[in-house]
MDAnalysis code that builds the backbone (N, CA, C; Angstrom):
import MDAnalysis as mda
import numpy as np

u = mda.Universe.empty(732, n_residues=244, atom_resindex=np.repeat(np.arange(244), 3), trajectory=True)
u.add_TopologyAttr("name", ["N", "CA", "C"] * 244)
u.add_TopologyAttr("resid", np.arange(1, 245))
u.add_TopologyAttr("resname", ["MET", "VAL", "VAL", "PRO", "GLN", "GLY", "LEU", "LEU", "HIS", "LEU", "PRO", "PHE", "ILE", "THR", "PHE", "GLY", "ALA", "MET", "GLN", "LYS", "PRO", "LEU", "ILE", "LEU", "ALA", "LEU", "LEU", "GLY", "TYR", "GLY", "ILE", "PHE", "ILE", "GLY", "SER", "ILE", "ALA", "ALA", "GLN", "ASN", "THR", "GLU", "ASN", "PRO", "GLY", "GLU", "ILE", "THR", "ILE", "GLU", "SER", "ASN", "ARG", "ASN", "GLN", "THR", "VAL", "TYR", "VAL", "GLY", "VAL", "ASP", "ASN", "GLN", "ILE", "LYS", "VAL", "VAL", "CYS", "PRO", "GLY", "LEU", "THR", "ILE", "ALA", "GLU", "TYR", "VAL", "VAL", "THR", "THR", "ASP", "LYS", "GLY", "THR", "ILE", "ILE", "ARG", "THR", "ASN", "ASN", "GLU", "LEU", "PHE", "LYS", "LEU", "LYS", "PRO", "THR", "SER", "THR", "GLY", "GLN", "VAL", "THR", "VAL", "GLN", "VAL", "TRP", "VAL", "LYS", "GLY", "LYS", "VAL", "LYS", "GLN", "LYS", "LYS", "VAL", "PHE", "GLN", "ALA", "VAL", "PRO", "VAL", "PRO", "ASP", "PRO", "LYS", "PRO", "LEU", "LEU", "GLY", "LEU", "TYR", "GLU", "LYS", "SER", "SER", "ASP", "THR", "VAL", "GLN", "LEU", "GLY", "GLN", "PHE", "LYS", "HIS", "ILE", "GLY", "ALA", "LEU", "ARG", "LEU", "GLY", "PHE", "ASP", "GLN", "VAL", "GLY", "LEU", "ASP", "GLY", "SER", "CYS", "GLU", "ILE", "VAL", "SER", "PHE", "ARG", "ILE", "LEU", "GLN", "ILE", "GLY", "THR", "ASN", "TYR", "THR", "ASP", "GLY", "THR", "LEU", "PHE", "MET", "GLN", "SER", "ILE", "THR", "ASN", "HIS", "GLY", "PRO", "LYS", "PHE", "SER", "ASP", "GLU", "ALA", "GLN", "TYR", "LEU", "THR", "ALA", "GLN", "ALA", "LYS", "SER", "ASP", "ASP", "ILE", "TYR", "ILE", "PHE", "ASP", "GLU", "ILE", "LYS", "VAL", "LYS", "CYS", "PRO", "GLY", "ASP", "GLN", "LYS", "SER", "ARG", "THR", "LEU", "THR", "PRO", "MET", "VAL", "TYR", "TYR", "MET", "GLU", "THR", "TYR", "LYS", "GLU"])
u.atoms.positions = np.array([
    [-43.614, 64.024, 8.088],
    [-43.173, 63.463, 6.819],
    [-43.679, 62.032, 6.727],
    [-44.093, 61.662, 5.542],
    [-44.633, 60.311, 5.344],
    [-43.478, 59.351, 5.149],
    [-43.484, 58.263, 5.902],
    [-42.441, 57.228, 5.776],
    [-42.867, 56.238, 4.726],
    [-42.043, 56.030, 3.700],
    [-42.416, 55.073, 2.645],
    [-42.709, 53.712, 3.241],
    [-43.682, 53.014, 2.623],
    [-44.080, 51.699, 3.117],
    [-42.907, 50.724, 3.014],
    [-42.682, 49.919, 4.028],
    [-41.593, 48.952, 4.036],
    [-40.450, 49.366, 4.929],
    [-40.343, 50.674, 5.249],
    [-39.299, 51.110, 6.166],
    [-39.797, 50.990, 7.590],
    [-38.849, 51.082, 8.537],
    [-39.249, 51.033, 9.933],
    [-40.177, 52.188, 10.250],
    [-41.223, 51.917, 10.980],
    [-42.189, 52.961, 11.332],
    [-41.665, 53.746, 12.523],
    [-40.569, 54.456, 12.270],
    [-39.988, 55.343, 13.271],
    [-39.946, 56.747, 12.698],
    [-40.032, 57.735, 13.542],
    [-39.892, 59.101, 13.032],
    [-38.561, 59.233, 12.309],
    [-38.522, 60.026, 11.281],
    [-37.341, 60.168, 10.440],
    [-36.136, 60.591, 11.252],
    [-36.381, 61.492, 12.198],
    [-35.258, 62.001, 12.975],
    [-34.647, 60.891, 13.827],
    [-35.521, 59.961, 14.300],
    [-35.014, 58.829, 15.085],
    [-34.194, 57.904, 14.215],
    [-34.712, 57.587, 12.992],
    [-33.992, 56.727, 12.055],
    [-32.638, 57.340, 11.686],
    [-32.670, 58.674, 11.477],
    [-31.425, 59.359, 11.144],
    [-30.431, 59.286, 12.277],
    [-30.889, 59.343, 13.479],
    [-29.996, 59.274, 14.632],
    [-29.370, 57.893, 14.783],
    [-30.061, 56.888, 14.244],
    [-29.564, 55.515, 14.373],
    [-28.602, 55.145, 13.248],
    [-28.484, 56.007, 12.227],
    [-27.659, 55.656, 11.076],
    [-26.218, 55.349, 11.478],
    [-25.608, 56.180, 12.283],
    [-24.204, 55.994, 12.648],
    [-23.997, 54.708, 13.447],
    [-24.823, 54.475, 14.522],
    [-24.649, 53.198, 15.242],
    [-24.887, 51.991, 14.344],
    [-25.857, 52.082, 13.417],
    [-26.172, 50.956, 12.539],
    [-25.010, 50.653, 11.605],
    [-24.419, 51.714, 11.038],
    [-23.276, 51.528, 10.138],
    [-22.105, 50.921, 10.896],
    [-21.863, 51.398, 12.109],
    [-20.773, 50.862, 12.910],
    [-21.002, 49.388, 13.252],
    [-22.280, 49.065, 13.530],
    [-22.615, 47.677, 13.864],
    [-22.374, 46.769, 12.673],
    [-22.822, 47.212, 11.476],
    [-22.618, 46.405, 10.271],
    [-21.132, 46.242, 9.962],
    [-20.375, 47.344, 10.153],
    [-18.945, 47.295, 9.913],
    [-18.268, 46.318, 10.869],
    [-18.688, 46.381, 12.129],
    [-18.124, 45.471, 13.122],
    [-18.443, 44.021, 12.803],
    [-19.665, 43.768, 12.309],
    [-20.071, 42.409, 11.946],
    [-19.214, 41.884, 10.803],
    [-18.961, 42.795, 9.832],
    [-18.117, 42.392, 8.697],
    [-16.709, 42.049, 9.139],
    [-16.165, 42.847, 10.061],
    [-14.831, 42.580, 10.573],
    [-14.792, 41.255, 11.322],
    [-15.865, 40.976, 12.082],
    [-15.949, 39.724, 12.848],
    [-15.951, 38.514, 11.925],
    [-16.768, 38.574, 10.869],
    [-16.832, 37.463, 9.903],
    [-15.485, 37.268, 9.230],
    [-14.853, 38.393, 8.872],
    [-13.544, 38.308, 8.229],
    [-12.501, 37.675, 9.140],
    [-12.562, 38.025, 10.430],
    [-11.589, 37.466, 11.365],
    [-11.801, 35.978, 11.551],
    [-13.068, 35.544, 11.536],
    [-13.366, 34.111, 11.651],
    [-12.784, 33.366, 10.460],
    [-12.974, 33.920, 9.260],
    [-12.434, 33.293, 8.050],
    [-10.914, 33.211, 8.116],
    [-10.302, 34.284, 8.616],
    [-8.845, 34.289, 8.725],
    [-8.379, 33.251, 9.736],
    [-9.119, 33.123, 10.846],
    [-8.755, 32.144, 11.859],
    [-8.840, 30.731, 11.319],
    [-9.807, 30.464, 10.421],
    [-9.948, 29.131, 9.843],
    [-8.707, 28.755, 9.049],
    [-8.044, 29.748, 8.441],
    [-6.827, 29.474, 7.683],
    [-5.622, 29.419, 8.602],
    [-5.552, 30.381, 9.565],
    [-4.426, 30.413, 10.479],
    [-4.479, 29.253, 11.466],
    [-5.672, 28.944, 11.972],
    [-5.851, 27.876, 12.936],
    [-6.975, 26.956, 12.480],
    [-6.688, 26.099, 11.475],
    [-7.735, 25.213, 10.957],
    [-8.162, 24.213, 12.013],
    [-9.258, 23.506, 11.721],
    [-9.708, 22.479, 12.638],
    [-8.656, 21.408, 12.808],
    [-8.904, 20.452, 13.651],
    [-7.928, 19.406, 13.954],
    [-7.529, 18.637, 12.693],
    [-6.260, 18.740, 12.339],
    [-5.728, 18.046, 11.160],
    [-5.367, 16.627, 11.568],
    [-5.779, 15.657, 10.764],
    [-5.483, 14.256, 11.068],
    [-4.670, 13.632, 9.943],
    [-3.761, 12.750, 10.329],
    [-2.916, 12.010, 9.384],
    [-3.018, 10.539, 9.747],
    [-3.513, 9.713, 8.827],
    [-3.699, 8.298, 9.124],
    [-3.181, 7.437, 7.975],
    [-2.763, 6.225, 8.307],
    [-2.329, 5.246, 7.315],
    [-3.311, 4.087, 7.304],
    [-3.473, 3.452, 6.133],
    [-4.353, 2.287, 6.066],
    [-3.714, 1.070, 6.729],
    [-2.473, 1.227, 7.216],
    [-1.789, 0.143, 7.926],
    [-1.438, 0.572, 9.352],
    [-2.278, 1.423, 9.934],
    [-2.078, 1.923, 11.298],
    [-0.753, 2.679, 11.417],
    [0.112, 2.275, 12.341],
    [1.353, 3.019, 12.569],
    [2.506, 2.514, 11.709],
    [2.257, 1.471, 10.919],
    [3.323, 0.846, 10.148],
    [3.185, 1.154, 8.666],
    [4.321, 1.410, 8.012],
    [4.354, 1.568, 6.558],
    [5.505, 0.714, 6.036],
    [5.420, 0.318, 4.764],
    [6.421, -0.569, 4.193],
    [7.392, 0.183, 3.291],
    [8.635, -0.223, 3.361],
    [9.695, 0.412, 2.579],
    [9.552, 0.057, 1.097],
    [9.730, 1.082, 0.249],
    [9.805, 0.847, -1.188],
    [8.504, 0.624, -1.914],
    [7.370, 0.687, -1.219],
    [6.075, 0.519, -1.871],
    [5.171, 1.697, -1.514],
    [4.084, 1.854, -2.276],
    [3.139, 2.943, -2.021],
    [2.224, 2.586, -0.850],
    [2.306, 3.373, 0.218],
    [1.436, 3.217, 1.382],
    [0.398, 4.336, 1.351],
    [-0.869, 3.985, 1.464],
    [-1.923, 5.010, 1.412],
    [-1.989, 5.790, 2.719],
    [-1.890, 7.103, 2.590],
    [-1.978, 8.016, 3.733],
    [-3.165, 8.956, 3.505],
    [-3.975, 9.134, 4.542],
    [-5.114, 10.048, 4.456],
    [-4.851, 11.263, 5.336],
    [-4.939, 12.448, 4.734],
    [-4.718, 13.704, 5.455],
    [-5.992, 14.537, 5.368],
    [-6.586, 14.836, 6.500],
    [-7.825, 15.619, 6.555],
    [-7.526, 16.965, 7.199],
    [-7.803, 18.042, 6.455],
    [-7.565, 19.406, 6.949],
    [-8.884, 20.183, 6.906],
    [-9.689, 20.122, 7.956],
    [-10.977, 20.819, 7.962],
    [-10.810, 22.320, 7.736],
    [-11.639, 22.886, 6.883],
    [-11.627, 24.326, 6.647],
    [-10.593, 24.806, 5.664],
    [-9.781, 23.894, 5.114],
    [-8.745, 24.292, 4.171],
    [-8.973, 23.643, 2.810],
    [-8.674, 24.381, 1.767],
    [-8.688, 23.813, 0.428],
    [-7.336, 23.139, 0.189],
    [-7.249, 22.329, -0.863],
    [-5.996, 21.621, -1.122],
    [-4.867, 22.578, -1.499],
    [-5.236, 23.797, -1.894],
    [-4.205, 24.782, -2.248],
    [-3.646, 25.498, -1.022],
    [-4.269, 25.293, 0.133],
    [-3.864, 26.027, 1.332],
    [-2.948, 25.241, 2.267],
    [-2.619, 24.000, 1.896],
    [-1.700, 23.239, 2.737],
    [-0.834, 22.333, 1.868],
    [0.325, 21.979, 2.412],
    [1.293, 21.130, 1.710],
    [1.667, 19.980, 2.640],
    [1.783, 18.779, 2.070],
    [2.153, 17.597, 2.844],
    [3.534, 17.123, 2.396],
    [4.446, 16.923, 3.356],
    [5.815, 16.498, 3.044],
    [6.214, 15.316, 3.923],
    [7.339, 14.698, 3.573],
    [7.909, 13.634, 4.397],
    [9.410, 13.817, 4.457],
    [10.017, 13.290, 5.512],
    [11.466, 13.439, 5.695],
    [12.251, 12.238, 5.180],
    [11.550, 11.216, 4.687],
    [12.247, 10.010, 4.241],
    [11.467, 9.367, 3.098],
    [11.893, 9.639, 1.865],
    [11.192, 9.074, 0.721],
    [10.374, 10.119, -0.015],
    [9.258, 9.688, -0.586],
    [8.393, 10.590, -1.342],
    [6.948, 10.444, -0.884],
    [6.185, 11.514, -1.070],
    [4.747, 11.468, -0.801],
    [4.050, 12.266, -1.890],
    [3.076, 11.628, -2.545],
    [2.402, 12.204, -3.709],
    [0.898, 12.173, -3.492],
    [0.242, 13.295, -3.807],
    [-1.213, 13.352, -3.669],
    [-1.874, 12.560, -4.801],
    [-2.848, 11.740, -4.465],
    [-3.605, 10.992, -5.467],
    [-5.076, 11.373, -5.482],
    [-5.505, 12.098, -4.457],
    [-6.904, 12.491, -4.313],
    [-6.910, 13.720, -3.417],
    [-8.099, 14.291, -3.179],
    [-8.176, 15.463, -2.304],
    [-7.539, 15.201, -0.943],
    [-7.781, 14.015, -0.385],
    [-7.281, 13.709, 0.956],
    [-6.308, 12.536, 0.981],
    [-6.118, 11.850, -0.139],
    [-5.303, 10.643, -0.170],
    [-3.928, 10.896, -0.792],
    [-2.914, 10.263, -0.193],
    [-1.537, 10.404, -0.645],
    [-0.886, 9.025, -0.694],
    [0.179, 8.920, -1.507],
    [1.000, 7.714, -1.543],
    [2.359, 8.028, -0.935],
    [2.648, 7.356, 0.172],
    [3.920, 7.537, 0.862],
    [4.824, 6.346, 0.549],
    [6.027, 6.618, 0.039],
    [6.988, 5.552, -0.287],
    [8.300, 5.824, 0.453],
    [8.488, 5.221, 1.637],
    [9.737, 5.400, 2.376],
    [10.903, 4.720, 1.653],
    [12.099, 5.267, 1.821],
    [13.268, 4.720, 1.150],
    [14.092, 3.797, 2.044],
    [13.868, 3.827, 3.350],
    [14.628, 2.968, 4.259],
    [13.818, 2.725, 5.526],
    [14.261, 1.760, 6.297],
    [13.548, 1.411, 7.523],
    [13.784, 2.465, 8.607],
    [12.963, 2.403, 9.641],
    [13.073, 3.363, 10.745],
    [11.901, 4.321, 10.762],
    [12.018, 5.358, 11.551],
    [10.937, 6.327, 11.675],
    [10.855, 7.220, 10.428],
    [9.629, 7.451, 9.984],
    [9.387, 8.369, 8.869],
    [8.277, 9.320, 9.289],
    [8.496, 10.609, 9.092],
    [7.553, 11.637, 9.548],
    [6.810, 12.250, 8.372],
    [5.507, 12.392, 8.539],
    [4.667, 13.099, 7.567],
    [4.236, 14.412, 8.214],
    [4.430, 15.522, 7.499],
    [4.127, 16.842, 8.043],
    [3.125, 17.573, 7.160],
    [2.257, 18.354, 7.800],
    [1.302, 19.205, 7.088],
    [1.679, 20.660, 7.348],
    [1.939, 21.387, 6.262],
    [2.352, 22.792, 6.339],
    [1.204, 23.701, 5.915],
    [0.993, 24.766, 6.700],
    [0.014, 25.800, 6.370],
    [0.704, 27.152, 6.495],
    [0.780, 27.879, 5.401],
    [1.438, 29.188, 5.381],
    [2.856, 29.126, 5.948],
    [3.597, 28.106, 5.509],
    [4.999, 28.002, 5.887],
    [5.267, 27.475, 7.278],
    [4.237, 27.043, 7.992],
    [4.411, 26.516, 9.335],
    [3.851, 25.101, 9.422],
    [4.527, 24.255, 10.196],
    [4.053, 22.889, 10.405],
    [2.883, 22.930, 11.387],
    [1.701, 22.534, 10.922],
    [0.508, 22.553, 11.768],
    [0.173, 21.187, 12.344],
    [0.717, 20.129, 11.702],
    [0.483, 18.780, 12.224],
    [1.560, 17.853, 11.664],
    [1.927, 16.848, 12.432],
    [2.867, 15.846, 11.938],
    [2.581, 14.514, 12.627],
    [3.002, 13.449, 11.964],
    [2.818, 12.115, 12.525],
    [3.998, 11.243, 12.136],
    [4.439, 10.438, 13.088],
    [5.592, 9.562, 12.865],
    [5.106, 8.134, 12.659],
    [5.538, 7.521, 11.558],
    [5.240, 6.128, 11.269],
    [6.522, 5.309, 11.361],
    [6.372, 4.013, 11.484],
    [7.526, 3.112, 11.519],
    [7.611, 2.392, 10.185],
    [8.684, 2.656, 9.450],
    [8.885, 2.015, 8.153],
    [9.607, 0.684, 8.356],
    [9.005, -0.390, 7.851],
    [9.569, -1.735, 8.022],
    [9.666, -2.412, 6.655],
    [10.481, -3.457, 6.542],
    [10.575, -4.173, 5.262],
    [9.243, -4.823, 4.887],
    [9.047, -4.997, 3.604],
    [7.875, -5.725, 3.123],
    [7.908, -7.131, 3.718],
    [6.788, -7.650, 4.244],
    [6.796, -8.999, 4.825],
    [7.080, -10.062, 3.771],
    [7.564, -11.215, 4.228],
    [7.865, -12.302, 3.297],
    [6.622, -12.690, 2.501],
    [6.747, -12.759, 1.183],
    [5.627, -13.259, 0.380],
    [5.534, -14.771, 0.508],
    [4.456, -15.326, -0.001],
    [4.241, -16.777, 0.022],
    [4.505, -17.325, -1.372],
    [5.460, -18.254, -1.527],
    [5.706, -18.823, -2.849],
    [4.572, -19.755, -3.255],
    [4.183, -19.681, -4.499],
    [3.102, -20.509, -5.014],
    [3.473, -21.042, -6.389],
    [3.004, -22.232, -6.693],
    [3.291, -22.868, -7.975],
    [2.078, -22.735, -8.888],
    [2.253, -22.001, -9.987],
    [1.160, -21.838, -10.950],
    [-0.110, -21.340, -10.297],
    [-1.208, -22.044, -10.552],
    [-2.499, -21.653, -9.998],
    [-2.795, -22.315, -8.659],
    [-1.882, -23.171, -8.184],
    [-2.102, -23.825, -6.901],
    [-2.029, -22.798, -5.776],
    [-2.946, -22.915, -4.823],
    [-2.983, -22.000, -3.686],
    [-2.330, -22.593, -2.446],
    [-1.948, -23.879, -2.512],
    [-1.302, -24.529, -1.374],
    [0.162, -24.763, -1.687],
    [0.988, -24.660, -0.660],
    [2.424, -24.878, -0.855],
    [2.818, -26.331, -0.648],
    [1.859, -27.172, -0.271],
    [2.089, -28.603, -0.155],
    [0.778, -29.313, -0.445],
    [0.789, -30.186, -1.475],
    [-0.474, -30.804, -1.881],
    [-0.206, -31.990, -2.798],
    [-1.209, -32.832, -2.946],
    [-1.178, -33.895, -3.940],
    [-1.844, -33.360, -5.199],
    [-1.159, -33.481, -6.326],
    [-1.643, -32.842, -7.561],
    [-1.743, -33.859, -8.692],
    [-2.527, -33.480, -9.694],
    [-2.697, -34.332, -10.864],
    [-1.498, -34.168, -11.800],
    [-1.063, -35.256, -12.376],
    [0.098, -35.243, -13.254],
    [-0.078, -34.283, -14.426],
    [-1.246, -34.366, -15.077],
    [-1.482, -33.535, -16.256],
    [-1.396, -32.051, -15.949],
    [-1.979, -31.652, -14.843],
    [-1.942, -30.240, -14.449],
    [-0.517, -29.814, -14.114],
    [0.165, -30.641, -13.362],
    [1.522, -30.308, -12.926],
    [2.453, -30.093, -14.116],
    [2.337, -30.945, -15.117],
    [3.253, -30.871, -16.253],
    [3.046, -29.626, -17.109],
    [1.903, -28.966, -16.956],
    [1.620, -27.776, -17.766],
    [1.926, -26.469, -17.033],
    [2.418, -26.582, -15.808],
    [2.768, -25.373, -15.053],
    [4.154, -24.909, -15.480],
    [4.303, -23.597, -15.674],
    [5.560, -23.086, -16.185],
    [6.204, -21.971, -15.390],
    [5.732, -21.717, -14.148],
    [6.330, -20.603, -13.394],
    [5.938, -20.653, -11.924],
    [6.740, -20.009, -11.112],
    [6.406, -19.750, -9.717],
    [5.850, -18.336, -9.609],
    [5.081, -18.077, -8.584],
    [4.563, -16.743, -8.335],
    [4.602, -16.467, -6.836],
    [4.333, -15.230, -6.471],
    [4.368, -14.822, -5.071],
    [3.006, -14.287, -4.643],
    [2.555, -14.702, -3.482],
    [1.302, -14.200, -2.923],
    [1.576, -13.416, -1.647],
    [0.676, -12.468, -1.343],
    [0.846, -11.620, -0.166],
    [-0.438, -11.608, 0.654],
    [-0.285, -11.609, 1.965],
    [-1.443, -11.470, 2.846],
    [-1.916, -10.021, 2.889],
    [-0.996, -9.080, 2.691],
    [-1.329, -7.655, 2.736],
    [-1.759, -7.164, 1.357],
    [-2.847, -6.412, 1.324],
    [-3.344, -5.843, 0.067],
    [-2.385, -4.765, -0.433],
    [-2.183, -4.727, -1.744],
    [-1.377, -3.670, -2.339],
    [0.096, -3.977, -2.458],
    [0.508, -5.207, -2.125],
    [1.917, -5.558, -2.193],
    [2.257, -6.419, -3.406],
    [1.251, -6.817, -4.178],
    [1.506, -7.638, -5.352],
    [2.489, -6.945, -6.289],
    [3.479, -7.701, -6.737],
    [4.457, -7.154, -7.663],
    [5.598, -6.410, -7.002],
    [5.587, -6.304, -5.685],
    [6.641, -5.546, -5.011],
    [7.927, -6.350, -4.864],
    [7.824, -7.682, -4.832],
    [9.003, -8.539, -4.713],
    [9.186, -9.348, -5.991],
    [10.404, -9.762, -6.248],
    [10.683, -10.546, -7.445],
    [11.455, -11.812, -7.093],
    [11.181, -12.868, -7.857],
    [11.856, -14.141, -7.651],
    [13.215, -14.097, -8.332],
    [14.261, -14.383, -7.554],
    [15.624, -14.385, -8.091],
    [15.961, -15.761, -8.664],
    [15.748, -16.799, -7.866],
    [16.057, -18.156, -8.315],
    [15.396, -19.169, -7.389],
    [15.367, -20.431, -7.827],
    [14.866, -21.524, -6.993],
    [15.384, -22.846, -7.553],
    [15.311, -23.871, -6.723],
    [15.733, -25.198, -7.147],
    [14.528, -26.111, -7.266],
    [14.519, -26.972, -8.275],
    [13.501, -28.009, -8.425],
    [14.181, -29.354, -8.198],
    [13.680, -30.105, -7.227],
    [14.231, -31.413, -6.897],
    [13.164, -32.478, -7.133],
    [13.491, -33.450, -7.975],
    [12.588, -34.564, -8.245],
    [13.079, -35.793, -7.494],
    [12.188, -36.434, -6.742],
    [12.479, -37.698, -6.060],
    [11.517, -38.740, -6.628],
    [12.075, -39.750, -7.253],
    [11.234, -40.766, -7.883],
    [11.787, -42.159, -7.690],
    [11.090, -43.111, -8.298],
    [11.483, -44.518, -8.207],
    [11.836, -45.041, -9.589],
    [12.961, -45.731, -9.667],
    [13.360, -46.385, -10.908],
    [12.628, -47.724, -10.965],
    [11.668, -47.809, -11.855],
    [10.840, -49.010, -11.886],
    [11.593, -50.240, -12.396],
    [12.761, -50.038, -12.984],
    [13.553, -51.163, -13.472],
    [14.144, -51.968, -12.329],
    [14.744, -51.261, -11.367],
    [15.375, -51.968, -10.244],
    [14.784, -51.596, -8.892],
    [13.775, -50.675, -8.896],
    [13.099, -50.335, -7.655],
    [13.855, -49.387, -6.758],
    [14.937, -48.803, -7.264],
    [15.728, -47.877, -6.442],
    [15.198, -46.456, -6.564],
    [15.434, -45.688, -5.512],
    [15.060, -44.280, -5.527],
    [16.130, -43.467, -6.255],
    [15.708, -42.391, -6.879],
    [16.669, -41.500, -7.516],
    [16.264, -40.060, -7.251],
    [17.224, -39.171, -7.377],
    [16.969, -37.735, -7.233],
    [17.711, -36.991, -8.331],
    [17.057, -35.963, -8.857],
    [17.716, -35.089, -9.809],
    [17.166, -33.679, -9.613],
    [18.001, -32.690, -9.866],
    [17.571, -31.311, -9.597],
    [18.216, -30.351, -10.565],
    [17.609, -29.178, -10.674],
    [18.185, -28.073, -11.448],
    [17.870, -26.771, -10.707],
    [18.692, -25.771, -10.955],
    [18.439, -24.433, -10.401],
    [17.897, -23.542, -11.508],
    [16.782, -22.882, -11.219],
    [16.114, -22.022, -12.199],
    [16.275, -20.564, -11.780],
    [16.531, -19.691, -12.746],
    [16.669, -18.259, -12.462],
    [15.435, -17.508, -12.972],
    [14.873, -16.661, -12.100],
    [13.652, -15.952, -12.453],
    [12.433, -16.810, -12.179],
    [11.242, -16.247, -12.304],
    [10.020, -16.997, -11.989],
    [9.618, -18.019, -13.045],
    [9.924, -17.762, -14.315],
    [9.508, -18.669, -15.384],
    [10.455, -19.852, -15.497],
    [9.883, -21.004, -15.814],
    [10.687, -22.217, -15.967],
    [11.573, -22.108, -17.205],
    [12.832, -22.482, -17.026],
    [13.735, -22.592, -18.173],
    [13.401, -23.874, -18.939],
    [14.064, -24.082, -20.067],
    [13.849, -25.321, -20.832],
    [14.191, -26.538, -19.983],
    [15.274, -26.433, -19.201],
    [15.683, -27.546, -18.344],
    [14.633, -27.822, -17.269],
    [14.063, -26.752, -16.704],
    [13.046, -26.918, -15.670],
    [11.781, -27.541, -16.252],
    [11.397, -27.117, -17.440],
    [10.225, -27.690, -18.088],
    [10.436, -29.163, -18.393],
    [11.642, -29.500, -18.801],
    [11.951, -30.900, -19.100],
    [11.865, -31.742, -17.824],
    [12.389, -31.209, -16.713],
    [12.386, -31.953, -15.454],
    [10.959, -32.197, -14.955],
    [10.110, -31.195, -15.023],
    [8.732, -31.379, -14.557],
    [7.931, -32.260, -15.511],
    [8.326, -32.264, -16.772],
    [7.631, -33.121, -17.745],
    [7.918, -34.599, -17.503],
    [8.976, -34.892, -16.721],
    [9.330, -36.279, -16.409],
    [8.539, -36.837, -15.229],
    [7.639, -36.045, -14.681],
    [6.896, -36.461, -13.491],
    [6.103, -37.745, -13.759],
    [6.174, -38.663, -12.783],
    [5.431, -39.925, -12.860],
    [4.633, -40.089, -11.572],
    [3.705, -41.001, -11.605],
    [2.882, -41.269, -10.440],
    [3.748, -41.557, -9.226],
    [3.384, -40.970, -8.103],
    [4.055, -41.137, -6.812],
    [5.377, -40.385, -6.699],
    [5.796, -39.658, -7.716],
    [6.996, -38.833, -7.600],
    [6.746, -37.693, -6.609],
    [7.823, -37.187, -6.070],
    [7.756, -36.014, -5.189],
    [8.604, -34.916, -5.813],
    [8.039, -33.710, -5.902],
    [8.788, -32.552, -6.415],
    [8.886, -31.514, -5.304],
    [10.115, -31.131, -5.023],
    [10.363, -30.130, -3.989],
    [10.915, -28.868, -4.648],
    [10.304, -27.743, -4.333],
    [10.787, -26.436, -4.794],
    [11.376, -25.738, -3.567],
    [12.699, -25.641, -3.539],
    [13.344, -25.049, -2.374],
    [14.415, -24.049, -2.809],
    [15.163, -23.568, -1.827],
    [16.164, -22.520, -2.084],
    [15.541, -21.374, -2.901],
    [14.296, -21.050, -2.543],
    [13.553, -19.998, -3.255],
    [14.043, -18.641, -2.759],
    [14.749, -17.961, -3.593],
    [15.322, -16.660, -3.221],
    [14.549, -15.534, -3.903],
    [14.149, -14.548, -3.097],
    [13.411, -13.401, -3.614],
    [14.051, -12.120, -3.101],
    [13.782, -11.049, -3.789],
    [14.278, -9.740, -3.365],
    [13.100, -8.770, -3.347],
    [12.958, -8.087, -2.211],
    [11.860, -7.141, -2.019],
    [12.424, -5.724, -1.891],
    [11.594, -4.694, -2.047],
    [12.066, -3.311, -1.937],
    [12.811, -3.068, -0.629],
    [13.956, -2.436, -0.725],
    [14.748, -2.130, 0.455],
    [15.707, -3.227, 0.867],
    [15.595, -4.422, 0.258],
    [16.482, -5.531, 0.609],
    [17.886, -5.295, 0.049],
    [18.889, -5.493, 0.902],
    [20.268, -5.419, 0.446],
    [20.713, -6.747, -0.145],
    [20.099, -7.831, 0.303],
    [20.378, -9.157, -0.246],
    [19.073, -9.941, -0.317],
    [19.104, -11.023, -1.053],
    [17.877, -11.801, -1.272],
    [17.468, -12.556, -0.011],
    [16.171, -12.882, 0.080],
    [15.632, -13.676, 1.175],
    [15.387, -15.103, 0.665],
    [15.380, -16.056, 1.575],
    [15.064, -17.443, 1.219],
    [13.722, -17.809, 1.836],
    [12.795, -18.246, 1.001],
    [11.441, -18.551, 1.453],
    [11.280, -20.033, 1.780],
    [10.170, -20.348, 2.414],
    [9.864, -21.721, 2.814],
    [9.684, -22.616, 1.589],
    [10.251, -23.829, 1.599],
    [10.114, -24.742, 0.454],
    [8.665, -25.171, 0.220],
    [8.402, -25.644, -0.988],
    [7.099, -26.195, -1.354],
    [7.283, -27.653, -1.761],
    [6.309, -28.493, -1.412],
    [6.389, -29.925, -1.716],
    [5.097, -30.367, -2.395],
    [5.243, -31.045, -3.535],
    [4.077, -31.538, -4.275],
    [4.241, -33.032, -4.556],
    [3.177, -33.762, -4.257],
    [3.149, -35.205, -4.445],
    [2.307, -35.516, -5.690],
    [2.911, -36.279, -6.590],
    [2.158, -36.660, -7.789],
    [1.115, -37.721, -7.401],
    [-0.054, -37.598, -7.960],
    [-1.143, -38.512, -7.611],
    [-0.743, -39.973, -7.870],
    [-1.326, -40.870, -7.099],
    [-1.078, -42.293, -7.268],
    [-1.865, -42.812, -8.464],
    [-1.205, -43.573, -9.327],
    [-1.854, -44.100, -10.513],
    [-2.918, -45.131, -10.120],
    [-4.082, -44.973, -10.722],
    [-5.182, -45.901, -10.445],
    [-5.603, -46.595, -11.742],
    [-5.709, -47.914, -11.700],
    [-6.123, -48.657, -12.886],
    [-7.639, -48.620, -13.024],
])
């Protein structure tokens, strides 16, 4: 019998004898591939859980968590936490917001089973740095004109992503100056609530004269997770010396 061109050049009877082993081999190969695919879901590659702040996360703010699950789609695994909330923002990125200090665990579930978990330490947000207007220093000699146009305190953070997490409750403004009539020193102060200057605070800073000293102290702020307000380091500003 003539074997059509393109087929194996074996006698037909030999090819026919190989049909059963060939079918079994192909079937076995299909089963093997299927089992590998199933294993990738049942036993995915090494799952990793990392924070952009190493082992530490902050209470009450969004901490970026990266979860990598090799071989799995985002529909094949679930990420949970035992303290607070965790929300997916990207394929691998999540926002973890712990509600209290102490250990917080992030878990990765695959088909109803925990396949990986990691424990982080939740700590309070670090103390922010009080700043006056656009000044970047907490103690400096400043120009009178600039100082008189400042109308608020603000908070700066060394850690990225913490801006706006704390709020200013109150602070005191203390003016120390000289009475040019009799040469005596005087002091006057007011307590301001919130970051923006009240009318009284604006009036007090508008009285600034050359060589006066303004102290901003008793700066109380409240950060996420705080049960009571914190008191920050005072700021001191020296009015420039008048030059003729």
